[in-house]
N, C-alpha and C positions, 0 to 999 in steps of 0.2 A: 452466648446469645449475640446476635448481630445488632450493634447499636446504630450503625450508619452505613450507607452505601454511597460512595463518592463517584460521580461520573464527571469526567473532565473532557468535554467535547470541544473545547476551544483552546486547549493547551495552557490554561491559566494556572493549573496545579502541577501538571507533569509535562515536561517538554519531550514529546515523543516523535516529533517529525524527523529529526536526524536519525534516530534509531530505525524508524520505518523505512527511511531511504536506504540504509544499509541492508535491511532485511529484503526489500524489494530487489535490490541488485543481486543479492545472494540467490533469490528465487529465480531471477532471470537467467543467471549463470547455470543453474541446475537444469533448466529447460533448453539451454543452448542459445539463449538470446543475448544480445549485446547489453551492457549496462547503460543506464540512463544518467544524465547529468543531474546535479542537485536542482538546477533551475527547472528542468523538465519535471522532476519530481514535485516541485512546488506548484507547477501548473496543474498537475494531476491530483494533488493532495486533497483529500476529503471526498465523501460520497462513496457509493458502492464500487468496489474494485472490479466486479464482473462487468460493469458498464464501461470501464476504462481499459480493459485488457487490450483492446485493439490499438490503443495509443502507446502502450508499452512495446508491443511487437505485433504487427499485423498477422504474423504466422500463428499466433496463439489463438486457439479455438475456445471461446468462453463456454460453449456448451459442454466441453469436456470437464468442467468444474461444477456443473449444476448438480444438485442433490437429487 
């Protein structure tokens, strides 16, 4: 039985930003895009990823990822 569900939306329990930074750069490499700096990652951190794809690489077409 599930006793609790923890949501950590502001990194108070789990520090995930640095992990997400590495995952983003791995994903960018897989589509042939240049890596982003950690500072750029911090500027883009939070919110829907599809809304920010153009800032990672203008060549990425967000409509290719829509369900």
